[in-house]
C-alpha positions in Angstrom: -8.1 -53.1 0.0 -6.8 -55.8 -2.4 -10.3 -57.4 -2.5 -11.9 -54.1 -3.4 -9.4 -53.5 -6.3 -9.9 -57.1 -7.6 -13.7 -56.9 -7.4 -13.8 -53.5 -9.1 -11.4 -54.3 -12.0 -11.3 -58.0 -12.6 -8.5 -59.9 -14.2 -6.5 -56.9 -15.5 -6.2 -55.4 -12.1 -5.2 -58.8 -10.7 -2.4 -58.9 -13.2 -1.3 -55.4 -12.2 -1.4 -56.3 -8.5 0.6 -59.6 -9.1 3.1 -57.7 -11.3 3.6 -55.1 -8.6 4.0 -57.7 -5.9 6.4 -59.8 -8.0 8.5 -56.8 -9.0 8.7 -55.5 -5.5 9.8 -58.9 -4.2 12.3 -59.3 -6.9 13.7 -55.8 -6.4 14.0 -56.4 -2.7 15.5 -59.9 -3.0 18.1 -58.9 -5.6 18.7 -55.3 -4.3 18.2 -54.3 -8.0 15.1 -52.1 -8.5 15.6 -52.1 -12.3 15.3 -55.9 -12.4 12.3 -55.7 -10.1 10.6 -53.2 -12.4 11.3 -55.3 -15.6 10.0 -58.5 -14.0 7.0 -56.7 -12.5 6.0 -55.2 -15.9 6.6 -58.6 -17.6 4.4 -60.4 -15.2 1.6 -57.8 -15.5 1.8 -57.9 -19.3 1.7 -61.7 -19.4 -1.3 -61.8 -17.1 -3.1 -59.2 -19.2 -2.3 -61.2 -22.4 -3.7 -64.4 -20.8 -6.9 -62.6 -19.6 -7.5 -61.1 -23.0 -6.9 -64.5 -24.8 -9.3 -66.3 -22.5 -11.9 -63.5 -23.0 -11.5 -63.8 -26.8 -11.9 -67.6 -26.8 -15.0 -67.5 -24.6 -16.6 -64.6 -26.6 -15.8 -66.4 -29.8 -17.5 -69.5 -28.6 -20.6 -67.5 -27.7 -20.6 -65.7 -31.1 -20.2 -69.0 -32.9 -23.2 -70.6 -31.1 -25.4 -67.6 -31.9 -24.2 -67.5 -35.6 -24.8 -71.3 -36.1 -28.2 -71.0 -34.4 -29.2 -68.1 -36.7 -27.8 -69.8 -39.8 -30.1 -72.7 -39.3 -33.2 -70.5 -39.2 -35.3 -69.1 -42.1 -36.3 -65.4 -42.1 -38.8 -64.8 -39.4 -37.7 -67.9 -37.5 -36.6 -67.9 -33.9 -34.8 -70.3 -31.6 -33.1 -70.4 -28.2 -29.3 -70.3 -27.8 -27.2 -71.1 -24.8 -23.5 -71.2 -23.9 -22.2 -73.3 -21.0 -18.4 -72.8 -20.5 -16.2 -75.3 -18.7 -15.6 -72.7 -16.0 -19.2 -71.7 -15.3 -18.7 -67.9 -15.5 -20.7 -66.0 -18.1 -23.0 -68.9 -19.0 -25.6 -67.0 -21.0 -28.6 -67.8 -23.0 -31.4 -66.2 -24.9 -33.2 -66.2 -28.2 -32.1 -65.6 -31.8 -34.6 -64.2 -34.3 -33.8 -63.9 -38.0 -35.2 -60.6 -39.4 -33.9 -60.9 -43.0 -31.7 -62.9 -45.3 -29.4 -61.1 -47.8 -28.0 -63.0 -50.7 -25.3 -61.4 -52.8 -22.8 -62.8 -55.3 -20.1 -62.9 -52.6 -22.0 -63.8 -49.4 -25.2 -65.0 -47.8 -25.9 -63.0 -44.6 -28.7 -62.8 -42.1 -29.8 -59.8 -40.1 -30.5 -61.0 -36.6 -31.9 -59.8 -33.2 -30.7 -61.6 -30.1 -31.8 -61.5 -26.5 -29.2 -62.2 -23.9 -29.9 -63.4 -20.3 -26.9 -63.6 -18.0 -27.4 -66.5 -15.6 -30.4 -68.8 -14.9 -32.4 -66.5 -12.7 -36.0 -66.0 -14.0 -35.8 -62.3 -13.0 -32.4 -61.8 -14.7 -32.5 -58.7 -17.0 -32.8 -59.4 -20.8 -30.7 -57.3 -23.2 -31.3 -57.1 -26.9 -28.8 -56.6 -29.8 -29.0 -56.5 -33.5 -26.2 -58.0 -35.6 -25.4 -59.8 -38.9 -24.1 -63.3 -39.4 -22.7 -64.6 -42.7 -22.0 -68.0 -44.2 -18.4 -68.9 -45.0 -16.8 -72.2 -45.9 -16.5 -73.2 -42.2 -20.2 -72.4 -41.4 -22.0 -69.4 -40.1 -19.9 -66.6 -38.5 -20.5 -63.4 -36.6 -20.1 -60.5 -39.0 -20.9 -57.4 -37.0 -18.6 -55.2 -35.0 -21.2 -52.4 -34.2 -23.5 -51.9 -32.4 -22.7 -54.9 -30.2 -19.1 -53.8 -29.3 -19.9 -52.6 -25.8 -21.2 -56.1 -25.0 -17.8 -57.7 -25.7 -15.6 -55.4 -23.6 -12.0 -56.2 -24.5 -12.6 -57.0 -28.1 
């Protein structure tokens, strides 16, 4: 049953299961259910925080790679992008195509369409997203929240 819960829900469910187990063990060992509850909730919250942090860092890396790739291209240009994480989960790749460049007094931005392929299988499905990237003092950065939000999950 535990394997089904973990496979269905991922890291957040793992944090919950570990929190319940830790809280139950603490409550039983100390004969204090209130202490067990507090420790269980704390462990689950800490696990969720770590999972969200790791997701944000990994997603930020992917977004930065896409933005830098798009920033180097002229309107109409296209180039491949790829992300290879230290822990090889969610290593994705695809193409970036710059549709338009918008120059205003406060920013230079590019309208971009990306394709995303999850994994290295030739038959892996390809998904497409449109987004904006803008230049700031540190380089090109992701500038769109919608419509790509469903792709990023916890963000």
